[in-house]
C-alpha positions in Angstrom: 0.0 0.0 0.0 1.3 3.4 -1.0 0.6 5.9 1.8 0.6 9.6 1.1 3.3 11.2 3.3 0.9 13.4 5.2 -0.7 10.2 6.6 2.3 8.2 7.7 2.4 9.3 11.3 -1.4 9.3 11.8 -1.6 5.8 10.2 0.7 4.4 12.8 -1.3 5.8 15.6 -4.6 4.7 14.1 -3.3 1.2 13.4 -2.6 0.7 17.1 -6.3 1.3 17.8 -8.1 -0.3 14.9 -5.6 -1.8 12.3 -8.2 -3.0 9.8 -10.1 0.3 9.6 -6.9 2.4 9.6 -5.6 0.5 6.6 -8.9 0.8 4.9 -9.1 4.5 5.4 -5.5 5.3 4.3 -5.9 3.0 1.3 -8.9 5.0 0.2 -6.9 8.3 0.3 -5.6 7.2 -3.1 -9.0 6.2 -4.5 -11.4 8.6 -6.3 -14.6 7.5 -8.0 -13.8 5.3 -11.0 -17.2 5.5 -12.7 -17.7 9.3 -12.3 -14.1 10.1 -13.0 -14.2 8.1 -16.3 -17.4 10.0 -17.2 -15.8 13.4 -16.6 -12.7 12.5 -18.6 -14.8 11.5 -21.6 -17.1 14.5 -21.3 -14.0 16.8 -21.3 -13.4 15.7 -24.9 -16.8 16.9 -26.3 -18.5 20.3 -26.4 -19.4 21.6 -22.9 -23.0 22.4 -23.8 -23.5 19.0 -25.3 -22.0 17.3 -22.3 -24.3 19.4 -20.0 -27.3 18.3 -22.0 -26.4 14.6 -21.5 -26.1 15.1 -17.8 -29.4 16.9 -17.6 -31.0 14.1 -19.6 -29.6 11.5 -17.3 -30.8 13.2 -14.2 -34.3 13.8 -15.7 -34.6 10.3 -17.2 -34.8 11.6 -20.8 -33.8 8.2 -22.2 -34.2 9.3 -25.9 -31.4 11.9 -25.4 -29.3 9.7 -23.1 -29.0 6.9 -25.7 -26.8 9.3 -27.8 -24.5 10.0 -24.8 -21.0 8.5 -24.5 -20.8 5.0 -23.0 -19.4 6.1 -19.7 -22.3 8.5 -19.2 -24.9 5.8 -19.9 -23.1 3.4 -17.7 -22.9 5.9 -14.8 -26.7 6.5 -14.8 -27.5 2.9 -15.2 -25.4 2.1 -12.1 -27.4 4.4 -9.8 -31.0 3.8 -11.1 -31.8 1.1 -8.5 -31.1 1.6 -4.8 -29.2 -1.1 -2.9 -31.1 -3.9 -1.1 -30.5 -2.2 2.3 -32.4 0.9 1.3 -36.0 1.0 2.8 -37.5 4.3 1.5 -40.7 3.7 3.6 -38.6 3.9 6.8 -37.2 7.3 6.0 -40.2 9.1 7.5 -38.8 8.8 11.0 -35.6 10.5 10.0 -37.6 13.3 8.3 -39.4 13.9 11.5 -36.2 14.0 13.5 -34.8 16.6 11.1 -37.8 19.0 11.1 -38.5 18.9 14.8 -34.9 19.6 15.6 -34.0 21.9 12.7 -32.6 24.8 14.8 -30.3 22.6 16.7 -29.4 20.7 13.6 -28.2 23.8 11.8 -26.3 24.9 14.9 -24.6 21.5 15.1 -23.8 21.5 11.4 -22.3 25.0 11.3 -20.5 25.1 14.7 -19.5 21.5 14.9 -19.6 19.2 11.8 -18.3 21.6 9.1 -15.5 23.0 11.3 -14.4 19.4 12.3 -14.4 18.5 8.6 -12.2 21.5 7.7 -9.7 20.5 10.5 -8.6 17.6 8.2 -7.0 17.6 4.8 -10.4 18.0 3.3 -9.6 21.7 3.6 -6.9 21.4 0.9 -9.3 21.1 -2.0 -11.6 23.9 -0.8 -8.7 26.2 -0.1 -7.0 25.7 -3.5 -10.2 26.0 -5.5 -11.3 29.1 -3.5 -15.0 28.3 -3.7 -15.6 29.5 -0.1 -13.5 32.5 -0.8 -15.2 33.5 -4.1 -18.7 32.3 -3.5 -18.7 31.3 0.1 -22.3 32.3 1.0 -23.7 30.6 -2.1 -21.7 27.5 -1.3 -22.9 27.3 2.3 -26.5 27.9 1.2 -26.2 25.2 -1.4 -25.0 22.8 1.4 -28.1 23.7 3.4 -30.3 23.2 0.4 -29.1 19.7 -0.2 -29.6 18.8 3.5 -33.2 20.2 3.4 -34.0 18.2 0.3 -32.6 15.0 1.8 -35.1 15.3 4.6 -38.1 16.5 2.6 -40.8 13.8 2.3 -40.0 11.8 -0.8 -36.8 13.6 -1.3 -34.7 10.4 -1.6 -37.0 8.8 -4.3 -35.6 8.7 -7.8 -37.5 11.9 -8.8 -36.8 13.7 -5.5 -34.4 16.7 -5.3 -32.5 15.0 -2.4 -31.6 12.1 -4.7 -30.7 14.5 -7.5 -28.6 16.8 -5.4 -26.7 13.9 -3.9 -25.8 12.7 -7.4 -25.0 16.3 -8.4 -22.4 16.5 -5.6 -20.8 13.3 -6.9 -20.5 14.8 -10.4 -19.1 18.1 -9.0 -16.5 16.1 -6.9 -15.4 14.2 -10.0 -15.0 17.3 -12.1 -13.1 19.1 -9.3 -11.0 16.0 -8.8 -10.1 16.1 -12.5 -9.2 19.8 -12.4 -7.1 19.5 -9.3 -5.3 16.5 -10.6 -4.1 18.6 -13.5 -3.1 21.5 -11.2 0.5 22.1 -9.9 -1.1 23.2 -6.6 -2.1 19.7 -5.7 0.7 17.6 -3.9 -0.2 14.0 -4.9 2.6 12.4 -3.0 1.6 14.1 0.3 -2.2 14.3 0.0 -3.2 11.4 -2.2 -6.2 11.8 -4.6 -8.2 15.1 -4.5 -11.6 14.6 -2.8 -10.7 11.0 -2.2 -13.1 8.2 -1.3 -11.7 8.4 2.3 -12.6 12.0 2.6 -16.1 11.7 1.2 -16.6 8.6 3.4 -15.3 10.6 6.4 -17.5 13.6 5.6 -20.7 11.5 5.5 -20.0 10.1 9.0 -19.7 13.7 10.2 -23.0 14.8 8.6 -24.8 11.8 10.1 -23.5 10.3 13.4 -21.3 13.2 14.5 -24.2 15.6 13.8 -26.5 13.5 16.0 -23.9 13.7 18.8 -23.7 17.5 18.6 -27.5 17.7 18.5 -27.7 15.6 21.7 -25.3 18.0 23.3 -27.6 20.9 22.4 -30.7 19.2 23.8 -32.3 17.5 20.8 -34.8 14.8 21.6 -35.6 11.9 19.3 -36.3 8.1 19.4 -33.9 5.3 18.5 -36.1 4.6 15.4 -35.7 8.2 14.3 -32.0 8.1 14.8 -31.6 4.9 12.8 -33.7 6.4 10.0 -31.7 9.6 10.0 -28.5 7.6 9.6 -29.9 5.5 6.7 -31.0 8.6 4.8 -27.5 9.9 5.0 -26.1 6.5 4.2 -28.1 6.3 1.0 -27.0 9.8 0.1 -23.4 8.7 0.6 -24.0 5.8 -1.7 -25.4 8.1 -4.4 -22.3 10.4 -3.8 -20.2 7.4 -5.0 -18.7 6.3 -1.6 -17.5 2.7 -2.0 -19.2 0.1 0.2 -15.8 -0.6 1.9 -15.7 2.9 3.3 -19.4 3.6 3.7 -20.7 3.1 7.2 -23.6 0.7 8.1 -25.0 2.3 11.3 -24.3 5.0 13.9 -21.8 3.0 15.8 -19.7 2.1 12.7 -19.9 5.7 11.5 -18.5 7.1 14.8 -15.7 4.5 14.7 -14.8 5.5 11.1 -14.9 9.2 12.1 -12.6 8.4 15.1 -10.1 6.4 13.1 -10.2 8.8 10.2 -9.4 11.7 12.5 -6.4 9.8 13.9 -5.1 9.1 10.4 -5.4 12.8 9.4 -2.6 15.2 10.1 -2.9 18.1 12.5 -5.0 21.1 11.3 -3.0 23.0 8.7 -3.0 26.7 7.7 -5.7 25.9 5.2 -7.8 24.4 8.0 -7.4 27.5 10.2 -8.4 29.9 7.3 -11.4 27.9 6.3 -12.8 27.2 9.8 -12.6 30.8 10.7 -14.0 31.9 7.4 -16.9 29.5 7.9 -17.8 31.0 11.3 -17.5 34.6 10.0 -19.7 33.7 7.0 -22.7 32.7 9.3 -24.1 36.2 9.5 -23.9 36.7 5.7 -25.7 33.3 5.1 -28.4 34.5 7.5 -28.7 37.8 5.5 -27.3 40.1 8.2 -25.6 43.1 6.8 -25.0 45.4 9.8 -21.4 45.2 10.8 -22.2 45.4 14.5 -24.8 42.6 14.3 -22.4 40.5 12.2 -19.6 40.8 14.8 -22.1 39.9 17.6 -23.4 36.8 15.7 -19.9 35.6 14.7 -18.8 35.9 18.4 -21.8 33.8 19.4 -21.1 31.1 16.8 -17.5 31.0 18.0 -18.8 30.4 21.5 -21.2 27.6 20.4 -18.5 26.0 18.2 -15.9 26.0 20.9 -18.4 24.2 23.2 -19.1 21.6 20.5 -15.6 20.8 19.1 -13.7 21.2 22.4 -10.9 23.5 23.6 -8.0 21.6 22.0 -9.3 21.7 18.4 -10.6 25.3 18.9 -7.1 26.4 20.0 -5.5 24.5 17.0 -7.8 26.4 14.7 -6.8 29.8 16.3 -10.3 30.6 17.6 -10.4 33.8 19.5 -10.2 33.4 23.3 -13.6 33.3 25.0 -14.7 35.9 27.5 -13.7 35.1 31.0 -17.3 34.4 32.0 -18.0 32.2 29.0 -17.9 28.4 29.5 -18.8 25.4 27.3 -21.1 24.2 30.1 -23.0 27.5 30.0 -23.8 27.6 26.3 -24.7 23.9 26.0 -26.8 24.2 29.2 -28.6 27.2 27.7 -29.5 25.3 24.6 -30.8 22.3 26.6 -32.9 24.5 28.8 -34.3 26.3 25.9 -35.2 23.1 24.1 -37.0 21.8 27.2 -39.0 25.0 27.4 -40.0 24.7 23.7 -41.0 21.1 24.3 -43.2 22.1 27.3 -44.8 24.9 25.3 -45.6 22.5 22.5 -47.5 20.2 24.8 -49.4 23.0 26.5 -50.2 25.1 23.4 -50.5 22.9 20.2 -51.5 25.8 18.0 -48.3 27.7 19.1 -46.3 24.6 18.2 -47.7 24.5 14.7 -46.8 28.2 14.2 -43.3 27.6 15.6 -42.8 24.6 13.3 -43.9 26.6 10.2 -41.5 29.5 11.3 -38.6 27.0 11.7 -39.4 25.4 8.3 -39.5 28.9 6.7 -36.2 29.8 8.3 -34.5 26.8 6.7 -35.3 28.2 3.3 -34.0 31.6 4.3 -30.5 30.1 4.7 -30.7 28.0 1.6 -30.0 28.6 -2.1 -32.8 28.1 -4.6 -32.1 29.0 -8.2 -35.2 30.1 -10.1 -34.3 28.0 -13.0 -34.1 24.8 -10.9 -31.2 22.5 -10.1 -28.3 23.2 -12.5 -26.0 20.3 -13.5 -23.4 22.6 -15.0 -19.9 22.0 -13.6 -16.9 24.1 -12.8 -14.7 24.9 -15.8 -11.5 26.0 -14.0 -9.7 24.8 -10.9 -10.0 28.4 -9.4 -13.5 29.5 -8.6 -12.7 33.1 -9.7 -11.9 31.9 -13.2 -14.7 29.3 -13.6 -18.0 29.9 -15.3 -20.9 30.0 -12.9 -22.3 26.6 -12.0 
């Protein structure tokens, strides 16, 4: 096994804890997505508008158009038409309920915990080099929110659902960015492995699912075991559609947390890119929420830092150069406040059902306020240049 140099030290540490999973994770740092990668290589040889039309046809099941597409394109869409045997679409309703009744806490856990933890790894390299968060950061984060909402919209993971389509879109974008980065002198193959590797996508999906559930519990979320299992399976199916190989795709919450733990051991310490992106993410929160006042933006960013530090822990927060908290601020205080507030909302729901319905609608509306919805619908256009500033809009 060829190990990228950035992972040599971490692999030895992880192997002492779980040798099989450590070997599997590091091996997948040199694996991309063979089917999607082959499709992008072939599409690069034809007219961009024609290639876009084939992708649109594949997503919208326009078989009369798709039959004229290159063989790799036809094979790609044939391979994702039918869900795996372990997918039970009827059971996804429990996960949908978990999402919507905890939407405020879920967004807090995602922004302050999961995304920051993801950027603490070498995942940050591809984002930093391409500059998508730098050039179109708000749009990128709103698109991320949009995908999550659609995954947990009733019917969203059916073949015609937007959750299904956006998961596959992410896979195609990853493949295109992987192709562009592989051709760039900025990417250090010997040190980092394959851009947007199977290991990193597999790691990310464990963060979006199991790690997010853990953060939500810290913030006071309440849900049943059935809802948690369903939530995990929705993300698992999304991960399958994103092209994560079975070997590195979790099966349940326990296996996801273990993969997250071992993956984190394998990863090098947070880099300069990690520091830049994590802090950019926190400071982008007010813009995503549509806040333009400089004073209000500083206040909200400070609060997000406070919540994030409580979720990710002092050690990682310090590694990411988070500003020092106020003397009176403690992790216990912010998490306790969230939990008390959640208990209060639960009590009010029981005592005043009409108020609960109004609150649910307000929360649902708020999700759309921090999401990106293009008037023309989902676009399957892809980046045309490795640097976001020089790419056509997609």
